[in-house]
C-alpha positions in Angstrom: -0.2 -0.2 -0.1 1.7 3.5 -0.9 2.4 5.9 1.2 0.5 9.5 2.0 1.9 12.5 0.6 1.4 15.2 3.8 -1.8 17.1 1.4 -3.0 13.2 1.6 -2.4 12.9 5.2 -3.7 16.5 6.3 -7.1 16.0 4.7 -7.9 12.6 6.0 -7.2 14.8 9.3 -9.6 17.2 8.3 -11.7 14.5 7.1 -12.2 13.3 10.4 -12.2 16.2 13.1 -13.2 19.0 10.9 -13.6 21.5 14.1 -10.0 21.0 15.5 -8.4 24.7 14.6 -4.3 23.1 14.1 -5.7 20.6 11.6 -8.0 23.8 9.3 -4.2 25.7 9.8 -2.0 22.6 8.6 -3.7 22.4 5.1 -3.3 26.1 5.5 0.2 26.5 5.4 0.5 23.1 3.3 -2.2 24.9 0.2 0.2 28.0 0.4 2.7 27.6 -2.1 0.7 25.6 -4.7 -3.1 27.2 -4.6 -2.7 30.4 -2.1 -6.7 30.8 -2.7 -7.2 27.4 -1.2 -5.1 28.2 2.1 -6.8 31.6 2.2 -10.4 30.1 2.3 -8.5 27.6 5.7 -7.2 30.7 6.7 -11.0 32.6 7.0 -12.9 29.8 8.3 -10.1 29.5 11.2 -10.9 33.6 12.1 -14.3 33.1 11.3 -15.4 29.2 13.3 -12.6 29.7 15.8 -11.7 33.8 16.3 -9.5 32.5 19.4 -7.2 30.8 17.3 -3.9 33.0 17.3 -1.3 32.1 14.5 -3.8 32.5 11.6 -4.1 36.0 12.3 -0.1 36.1 11.2 -0.5 34.1 8.4 -3.7 35.2 7.5 -2.6 39.5 6.8 0.4 37.9 5.3 -1.6 36.3 2.5 -3.9 39.1 2.2 -0.8 41.6 1.9 0.9 38.6 -0.5 -2.7 39.2 -2.8 -2.8 42.6 -2.9 -5.0 43.6 -0.6 -3.3 45.2 2.1 -6.8 46.9 3.7 -7.3 42.9 4.4 -3.5 42.7 5.6 -3.8 45.2 7.8 -6.7 45.3 9.6 -6.2 41.3 10.2 -3.2 41.9 11.8 -4.8 45.0 14.1 -7.6 42.1 15.3 -5.2 39.1 15.9 -2.8 42.6 18.1 -5.5 43.1 20.0 -6.3 39.1 20.3 -2.3 39.1 21.2 -3.0 41.2 23.7 -6.2 39.8 25.7 -4.4 36.3 25.9 -1.1 38.1 26.9 1.2 36.6 24.5 3.6 39.8 24.5 5.6 38.1 21.5 3.1 37.4 18.6 2.1 40.2 20.1 5.7 41.6 18.6 5.3 40.6 15.6 2.2 41.0 14.9 3.3 44.5 15.2 6.2 43.9 13.2 4.3 42.3 10.1 1.9 45.2 10.2 4.9 47.8 10.9 6.5 46.3 7.8 3.2 46.6 5.4 3.1 50.0 5.7 6.6 51.4 5.3 6.3 49.2 2.3 2.9 51.3 1.2 4.6 54.5 1.7 6.8 53.7 -0.3 4.9 53.2 -3.9 
């Protein structure tokens, strides 16, 4: 029997437990390089159905920026900052602030 590739394995985990935010996040990360729209689908689902899943904010913001949607990226970074602050996650808060500043700097250079 052939060994399933990573995507097949992640899809299997997702089918077994579609409500586990890590399964959704793992699928989004797997799709980032090959199918950004599919990655965005899963990341937006995370933000909607698991709004306290903090890692989704950085990745969603970055993907929005990469897809030419800077306003959505900035808003996502800001929502993530508010959540990180509320959860006492100082390192993540700093990362999200840095990502927002870098994007704002890029936008000013345009």
